[in-house]
Every structure is written in structure tokens, then in C-alpha cells.
C-alpha positions as CSV (number, residue, x, y, z in Angstrom):
1,M,206.8,-129.9,-133.0
2,S,205.4,-131.1,-130.2
3,I,202.3,-130.0,-128.9
4,S,203.6,-129.2,-125.6
5,R,206.1,-126.6,-127.6
6,M,203.8,-125.1,-129.4
7,L,201.7,-124.6,-126.6
8,S,204.6,-123.2,-124.5
9,Q,205.8,-120.8,-127.5
10,A,201.9,-119.7,-127.5
11,A,201.9,-118.8,-123.8
12,L,205.6,-116.9,-124.5
13,G,203.9,-115.1,-127.3
14,A,201.1,-114.1,-125.2
15,A,203.7,-113.3,-122.6
16,I,205.3,-110.9,-124.7
17,L,202.1,-109.1,-126.1
18,G,201.4,-108.9,-122.7
19,T,204.2,-106.7,-122.2
20,L,203.9,-104.7,-124.9
21,A,200.5,-103.5,-124.0
22,L,201.8,-102.3,-120.8
23,V,204.6,-100.0,-122.8
24,P,201.5,-97.3,-123.8
25,A,199.9,-97.4,-119.8
26,R,203.4,-97.1,-118.7
27,A,204.2,-94.0,-121.2
28,Q,200.9,-92.2,-119.8
29,E,202.5,-92.5,-115.9
30,T,203.8,-89.1,-117.4
31,V,201.9,-85.8,-118.2
32,K,203.3,-83.7,-121.0
33,I,202.6,-80.1,-120.5
34,G,203.3,-78.1,-123.9
35,L,204.4,-74.6,-123.2
36,I,204.4,-72.2,-125.8
37,L,205.9,-69.2,-125.0
38,P,207.8,-66.2,-126.4
39,M,211.4,-66.7,-125.6
40,T,212.9,-64.7,-128.7
41,G,211.1,-61.3,-130.3
42,G,209.9,-58.0,-128.2
43,Q,207.9,-60.2,-125.8
44,A,211.0,-62.3,-124.8
45,S,210.9,-60.7,-121.3
46,T,207.2,-62.3,-120.9
47,G,208.5,-65.6,-122.1
48,K,211.7,-65.9,-119.7
49,Q,209.8,-64.9,-116.8
50,I,206.9,-67.5,-116.9
51,D,209.7,-70.4,-117.7
52,N,211.7,-69.6,-114.8
53,A,208.7,-69.6,-112.2
54,I,207.7,-72.5,-113.6
55,K,211.2,-74.3,-112.9
56,L,210.8,-72.8,-109.4
57,Y,207.7,-73.7,-108.2
58,M,208.9,-77.4,-110.1
59,Q,212.3,-77.4,-107.7
60,Q,209.9,-76.4,-104.8
61,N,207.5,-78.8,-105.3
62,G,208.8,-81.8,-107.3
63,D,208.0,-83.3,-110.4
64,T,205.6,-85.8,-109.8
65,V,201.9,-85.3,-109.1
66,A,199.3,-88.0,-108.1
67,G,201.2,-90.6,-108.7
68,K,202.2,-88.8,-112.5
69,K,205.4,-87.6,-113.5
70,I,205.2,-84.0,-115.0
71,E,207.0,-83.1,-118.0
72,V,207.1,-79.5,-119.3
73,I,207.8,-79.3,-123.0
74,L,209.1,-76.0,-124.2
75,R,208.6,-74.3,-127.6
76,D,209.4,-70.6,-128.8
77,D,206.6,-68.9,-130.8
78,A,208.2,-65.4,-131.0
79,A,204.4,-64.3,-130.1
80,L,203.3,-64.9,-133.7
81,P,200.0,-66.6,-133.7
82,D,201.0,-68.8,-136.8
83,N,203.7,-70.4,-134.8
84,T,201.4,-70.5,-131.8
85,K,198.7,-72.4,-133.8
86,R,201.3,-75.2,-136.0
87,L,203.5,-75.6,-132.4
88,A,200.6,-76.3,-130.6
89,Q,199.3,-78.9,-133.3
90,E,202.6,-80.6,-132.9
91,L,202.3,-80.9,-129.5
92,I,199.0,-82.4,-129.0
93,V,199.1,-84.9,-132.3
94,N,203.0,-85.7,-132.0
95,D,203.8,-85.0,-128.3
96,K,200.5,-86.3,-127.0
97,V,200.6,-83.4,-124.3
98,T,197.7,-83.5,-121.6
99,I,197.6,-79.6,-121.1
100,I,198.8,-76.7,-123.2
101,A,199.8,-73.6,-121.4
102,G,201.5,-70.3,-121.6
103,F,200.4,-68.1,-124.6
104,G,202.4,-64.6,-124.1
105,V,200.0,-62.6,-126.3
106,T,196.2,-62.7,-126.9
107,P,196.5,-63.6,-130.9
108,A,199.0,-66.6,-129.5
109,A,195.7,-67.7,-126.6
110,L,193.3,-67.4,-129.6
111,A,195.0,-68.8,-132.1
112,A,195.2,-72.4,-129.8
113,A,191.6,-71.9,-128.7
114,P,189.8,-74.1,-131.5
115,L,192.8,-76.8,-130.9
116,A,192.2,-77.1,-127.0
117,T,188.6,-77.4,-127.4
118,Q,189.1,-80.4,-130.4
119,A,191.6,-81.9,-128.4
120,K,189.4,-81.6,-125.4
121,I,192.6,-80.7,-123.4
122,P,192.8,-77.8,-121.2
123,E,194.5,-74.5,-122.3
124,V,196.1,-72.6,-119.4
125,V,196.5,-69.3,-120.2
126,M,199.5,-67.3,-117.6
127,A,200.1,-64.1,-120.0
128,A,197.4,-62.7,-122.2
129,G,194.8,-60.5,-121.1
130,T,192.1,-59.7,-123.3
131,S,189.1,-60.5,-121.6
132,V,187.3,-62.5,-124.3
133,I,189.6,-65.4,-124.2
134,T,188.1,-67.5,-121.9
135,E,184.9,-67.3,-124.3
136,R,186.9,-68.7,-126.9
137,S,187.0,-72.3,-125.7
138,P,185.5,-74.4,-122.8
139,Y,188.9,-75.7,-121.9
140,I,190.9,-72.4,-121.1
141,V,191.3,-71.1,-117.7
142,R,193.4,-67.9,-116.9
143,T,196.4,-67.4,-114.3
144,S,197.2,-64.1,-115.3
145,F,194.5,-60.8,-115.7
146,T,192.2,-59.1,-117.4
147,L,193.1,-55.6,-118.6
148,P,189.4,-54.3,-117.9
149,Q,190.5,-55.8,-114.0
150,S,193.1,-52.9,-114.0
151,S,192.1,-50.4,-116.3
152,T,188.4,-49.7,-114.5
153,I,189.9,-49.3,-111.4
154,I,192.9,-46.5,-112.5
155,G,190.1,-44.4,-114.4
156,D,188.2,-44.4,-111.3
157,W,191.1,-43.5,-109.3
158,A,192.3,-40.7,-111.4
159,V,189.3,-39.1,-111.3
160,K,188.9,-39.1,-108.1
161,N,192.7,-38.0,-107.4
162,G,192.3,-34.3,-109.4
163,I,193.4,-35.5,-112.5
164,K,191.1,-34.0,-115.1
165,K,192.5,-34.2,-118.6
166,V,194.2,-37.3,-119.9
167,A,196.2,-38.2,-123.4
168,T,196.0,-42.1,-123.8
169,L,198.6,-44.0,-125.5
170,T,198.0,-47.9,-126.2
171,S,199.3,-50.4,-128.4
172,D,196.9,-51.1,-131.4
173,Y,195.5,-54.8,-130.6
174,A,193.0,-56.5,-128.4
175,P,194.5,-56.0,-125.0
176,G,195.3,-52.2,-125.9
177,N,191.6,-51.9,-126.9
178,D,190.2,-53.3,-123.9
179,A,192.3,-51.2,-121.7
180,L,191.7,-47.9,-123.6
181,A,187.8,-48.9,-123.6
182,S,187.7,-49.6,-119.9
183,F,189.5,-46.6,-118.6
184,K,187.4,-44.3,-120.8
185,E,184.5,-45.2,-119.4
186,H,185.2,-44.9,-115.8
187,F,187.4,-42.1,-116.4
188,T,184.7,-40.1,-118.7
189,A,182.3,-41.4,-116.7
190,G,183.7,-39.3,-113.6
191,G,183.8,-36.2,-115.5
192,G,187.2,-36.6,-116.8
193,E,188.3,-35.7,-120.4
194,I,190.4,-37.4,-122.8
195,V,192.1,-34.7,-124.8
196,E,194.4,-36.6,-127.0
197,E,194.2,-40.6,-128.2
198,V,196.7,-42.3,-129.8
199,K,197.6,-46.0,-131.2
200,V,201.1,-47.4,-131.4
201,P,202.0,-50.3,-133.5
202,L,202.6,-53.5,-131.6
203,A,205.6,-55.0,-132.9
204,N,208.7,-52.3,-132.5
205,P,206.8,-49.6,-131.8
206,D,209.0,-46.1,-132.2
207,F,207.4,-44.1,-129.5
208,A,208.8,-40.6,-130.2
209,P,206.3,-39.2,-132.6
210,F,203.4,-40.1,-130.5
211,L,204.9,-38.6,-127.3
212,Q,205.4,-35.4,-128.8
213,R,201.5,-35.4,-129.6
214,M,201.3,-35.9,-125.6
215,K,203.1,-33.5,-124.8
216,D,201.7,-30.7,-127.3
217,A,198.0,-31.7,-125.7
218,K,199.3,-30.9,-122.2
219,P,197.2,-32.9,-120.0
220,D,197.6,-33.9,-116.6
221,A,198.8,-37.2,-117.0
222,M,199.2,-40.1,-119.9
223,F,197.5,-43.5,-119.7
224,V,199.6,-45.8,-121.1
225,F,199.2,-49.6,-122.1
226,V,202.2,-51.4,-123.9
227,P,202.6,-55.0,-123.2
228,A,204.8,-56.8,-121.1
229,G,208.7,-56.2,-122.2
230,Q,208.0,-52.5,-124.1
231,G,207.7,-50.3,-120.9
232,G,211.4,-49.8,-120.9
233,N,211.6,-48.6,-124.4
234,F,208.3,-46.5,-123.8
235,M,210.2,-44.8,-120.3
236,K,213.7,-44.1,-122.3
237,Q,211.6,-42.3,-124.9
238,Y,209.3,-40.7,-122.4
239,A,212.4,-39.3,-120.8
240,E,214.1,-38.1,-124.0
241,R,211.2,-36.7,-125.0
242,G,211.5,-34.8,-121.5
243,L,207.6,-35.6,-120.4
244,D,209.5,-36.4,-117.3
245,K,210.0,-32.9,-116.2
246,S,206.6,-31.5,-118.2
247,G,205.2,-32.8,-115.0
248,I,202.9,-35.0,-117.4
249,K,202.5,-38.2,-115.2
250,V,202.0,-41.9,-116.1
251,I,199.4,-43.9,-115.0
252,G,197.7,-46.9,-116.1
253,P,197.7,-50.8,-115.9
254,G,201.0,-52.2,-114.7
255,D,202.2,-53.6,-117.6
256,V,204.3,-50.5,-118.6
257,M,206.2,-50.7,-114.9
258,D,206.9,-54.4,-115.0
259,D,209.4,-55.1,-112.3
260,D,211.7,-56.7,-114.2
261,L,212.2,-53.7,-116.1
262,L,211.7,-51.0,-113.6
263,N,215.0,-50.5,-112.3
264,G,216.4,-50.0,-115.8
265,M,214.0,-47.0,-116.2
266,G,215.8,-44.4,-113.8
267,D,214.1,-41.6,-111.9
268,A,212.2,-41.0,-115.1
269,A,209.5,-43.8,-113.4
270,L,209.4,-42.2,-109.9
271,G,205.8,-41.4,-108.9
272,A,204.1,-43.3,-111.8
273,V,200.9,-44.4,-110.6
274,T,199.3,-48.1,-112.0
275,A,196.9,-50.2,-111.2
276,H,197.8,-53.9,-111.1
277,I,197.8,-57.5,-109.8
278,Y,201.3,-57.9,-108.6
279,S,204.2,-56.3,-106.8
280,A,207.3,-57.4,-105.9
281,A,207.4,-55.0,-103.1
282,H,203.5,-57.0,-102.2
283,P,204.2,-57.2,-98.3
284,S,203.3,-60.7,-97.8
285,Q,205.5,-63.2,-96.3
286,M,204.9,-65.7,-99.2
287,N,205.7,-63.0,-101.7
288,K,209.1,-62.3,-99.5
289,D,210.0,-65.8,-99.8
290,F,209.0,-66.1,-104.0
291,V,210.5,-63.3,-104.7
292,A,214.0,-64.1,-102.5
293,A,213.7,-67.8,-103.9
294,Y,213.6,-66.4,-107.7
295,K,216.5,-63.7,-107.3
296,K,218.8,-66.4,-105.9
297,A,217.6,-68.9,-108.8
298,F,217.9,-66.5,-111.6
299,G,219.6,-63.6,-110.7
300,S,216.5,-60.9,-111.3
301,R,213.8,-60.0,-110.0
302,P,210.1,-61.4,-110.6
303,G,207.1,-59.1,-112.3
304,F,203.4,-60.5,-112.8
305,M,204.4,-62.6,-115.8
306,A,206.6,-64.8,-113.2
307,V,203.5,-64.7,-110.5
308,S,201.0,-65.7,-113.6
309,G,203.0,-68.5,-114.4
310,Y,204.0,-69.9,-110.8
311,D,200.2,-69.5,-110.4
312,G,199.5,-71.6,-113.4
313,M,201.5,-74.7,-112.0
314,H,200.1,-74.4,-108.8
315,L,196.5,-75.0,-110.6
316,I,197.9,-77.5,-112.9
317,Y,199.3,-79.7,-109.8
318,D,196.2,-79.2,-107.8
319,A,193.8,-80.2,-110.5
320,L,196.1,-83.4,-110.9
321,K,195.7,-84.1,-106.9
322,K,191.9,-83.3,-107.0
323,T,191.5,-85.8,-109.9
324,G,193.5,-88.2,-108.3
325,G,195.9,-88.2,-111.4
326,K,193.0,-88.4,-113.9
327,T,194.2,-86.7,-117.0
328,D,191.0,-86.4,-119.1
329,G,190.5,-82.6,-120.2
330,D,186.9,-82.3,-118.7
331,A,187.8,-83.8,-115.5
332,L,190.7,-81.6,-115.1
333,I,188.9,-78.7,-116.2
334,G,186.1,-79.4,-113.5
335,A,188.6,-79.4,-111.1
336,M,190.2,-76.3,-111.7
337,K,186.5,-74.8,-111.8
338,G,186.2,-72.6,-108.6
339,M,189.7,-73.5,-107.4
340,K,191.1,-70.9,-104.4
341,W,194.8,-70.6,-103.3
342,E,196.9,-68.0,-101.6
343,S,199.2,-66.6,-103.9
344,P,202.5,-64.3,-104.0
345,R,200.0,-61.8,-105.3
346,G,197.3,-62.5,-102.5
347,P,194.1,-64.6,-102.4
348,I,193.2,-65.6,-105.7
349,S,190.0,-68.0,-107.4
350,I,189.2,-69.0,-110.6
351,D,185.5,-68.2,-111.4
352,P,183.6,-71.3,-112.0
353,D,181.4,-69.8,-114.6
354,T,183.7,-68.0,-116.5
355,R,187.2,-70.0,-115.9
356,D,188.6,-66.5,-115.6
357,I,190.6,-65.2,-112.7
358,V,189.4,-63.5,-109.4
359,Q,192.0,-61.2,-107.5
360,N,192.9,-58.5,-105.5
361,V,193.9,-55.4,-107.8
362,Y,196.4,-52.9,-106.1
363,I,197.1,-49.1,-106.6
364,R,200.5,-48.7,-106.8
365,K,203.3,-45.6,-107.0
366,V,207.0,-46.2,-108.0
367,E,209.1,-45.1,-105.3
368,K,212.8,-45.3,-104.4
369,V,213.2,-48.3,-101.6
370,D,217.0,-49.1,-100.6
371,G,218.5,-47.4,-103.7
372,E,215.8,-49.4,-106.1
373,L,212.8,-48.6,-107.7
374,Y,209.4,-50.5,-106.5
375,N,205.6,-50.6,-107.2
376,V,204.3,-49.4,-103.9
377,E,201.1,-50.3,-103.4
378,F,199.0,-48.0,-101.1
379,Q,195.3,-49.1,-101.7
380,T,193.5,-52.6,-102.4
381,F,190.7,-53.6,-104.4
382,E,189.6,-57.1,-103.1
383,A,188.3,-59.9,-105.1
384,V,187.6,-58.5,-108.6
385,K,186.1,-60.4,-111.1
386,D,186.8,-59.4,-115.1
387,P,184.2,-56.5,-115.5
388,G,184.0,-57.0,-119.4
389,K,182.4,-60.5,-118.0
390,T,180.5,-59.3,-115.3
391,K,178.5,-56.7,-117.7
392,K,177.1,-59.3,-119.9
């Protein structure tokens, strides 16, 4: 073989190698988001709302940011933390995701936390509401809420509005314990009395026997926390047991009166007063547009989980814009800290110290508007940080 031919073959080989070397670089132009949500089981409505809202955000804002193509890989963990951990590992190791997001319940968010730390990638929590979550990894950022944000406020409101005796019913896991502790601290500090306290199982709860205890205690109101998706079943049994006729009103954080289930609860829900971060009836133009677009796309009303998912995608998109498409975890987390924007729920920001959400909390009452049930806001507490952290 001539020297010139050998040289030309070597040059061709080098060109092929050069082309192969470009393939991974091209692959890196895609930012993969591993979305882990409960799409089946008791928390399925949470997963559906967040998934819908993410689809809506991408329809409205495109699937390219800072020159990067956005790809969402959805996995169903059925709100089981063992599943969450396995799926997070697969997404990080096999799918090479840049970000993990979603997390319908607290145990799921906590199961993924060590993996986010190990891989040094952001974990964007779009649902789970226990105060401690963001402390479990320096890579966790939350766009949903914490239970103390709303439970402290409804505790203060109740005692100032003539409610003296309260029975509590909360789901027996970390968010329920957060909600109960925050409410009790504020309600009793104002002179209120807890006359009955029950905790119900998280999975497939039968509320009926607990509701009888509530009725027998003859409180002025019931403080209720059940996770999103369980409010409809709770209110059905509340009405069946005649508590709506007994004058015992429902108060609590807003999870129990979730917008996507509210219309199905019937008139038993009328008058329920809750403190929460979002209502489909929030009167801003941005929210009216959001609700209309969501209804048009999915045929249903968005709830607080939908707005948390929508804002989660906004956070990811804006962080990528801020880094100029740089995708390493530290750069993205640095970009997310202190970020502020106007959401359909009102003004929100990410606390630069805790990586938790700061937002308005609204007191709302269930009323009938144009033949439909809505949580109508009547009082606003602005820029509420997580009280669970501000005390530390």
C-alpha cells in the first residue's frame, strides 16, 4: 500500500472518530427531566394535575430553552417511596437526566433526596409539603407549599373568628403531623381548645368511625388535613354521617377542598373555610387565562397541584435561561435561588437560604358561583415563608 493511500485512510479514520466524538455533544443538547409522579393509586389526581400543567406550560412556551431541547420522561411511582427511589436511580443512571422533578408525597421526595445529592442534580419538588424536605439535600428546590404556611394561618383565623373548640382529623404521616402541630400551636396560643384528636391511615382511609368520634365531641369546627385526592371521599362520608347538618364546619389547610374535586362534593362543602396558596377562583387576569387554557386543554379545572407543576416548569426554564443553557446541578441551583416571578397564584419567590417557596396564603370560603362550587378568597397574607424554618 502506498504511503499516500495509508495517510488518506488514516485521515478518514480520524474524521470518523471526530464525527463519533461529536455524537455525545449533540446528545447533550437535550435537557432531560425525569418526572416522578403518582399516576395510579390514591394520589393519582395529584400526578394527573402536575403532568397536565407541565404539558400546558410546554405548549405555551415551546420545548427549547437557551438552545437546549427539553424532554420530559414521566414515570409512575404510585406514591410508593421504594418505587420512587428505584425510578430516580434508573432515570439518573440509565436516562442521564439533568433534573428530577414531581414527588406527589413527602416519603417519595425524601426517598429521592440522597440520590439528588449524590448525582449533584436538582430535585424540583412540585407537590410534597412537609417542612423538612428542602433540608434533606442542598439540591432540593420546592415550588408547591409547606403545611405550616397555611396551618398556622388558619389556626390564628379560627380563634379570632369565634371558634373555641376544635376536633382534629389528620392523615397519619409527616405532612399531617406538620399540619396538626402548626395548627395546634397557634389555635391554643390564642385560647382555643382541642376537644378530640384523631389520625387516619394514609392509604385507603375509612373516615366513618373517626367522623362519629368528631360528631360526639360536639366541637365548633373540625380541622382536617387529608392529602390532595382524598377530599372528595372525606366530604362524602362527612355528609353521610350528617356532620354537615350538625353545624360542625370544616376548616383546615386547603388540600381537603382541592379545586379538581370540589364540584363533586356537593352542598356539604358550602361554608368550609380553608387557608391555602391557590384557588381556581383567584381573581388575577393571569389566573383567569391559566384556568381557561387548562380547561380547554384537559376539560377540567386546575387545582393547587397543577399550579405547582406549572411553576416548577417555569423555574426550570428560567434557570436554564439564566445559566445560558449550562446544565450542571450547582449552576442550576444557584440560578434558582432567589428567583421571583408572577404566578397564576400570585407573586412567588424561592428563598435563597432555604430553597423553599415564599408565597401568599389566602383564606377562602366555599361558595356557589354560577352554579359551581369555588374556594372564594376573602383575606390575603402576603409573602409567607415556611414558619417551620423561620423558627430555627
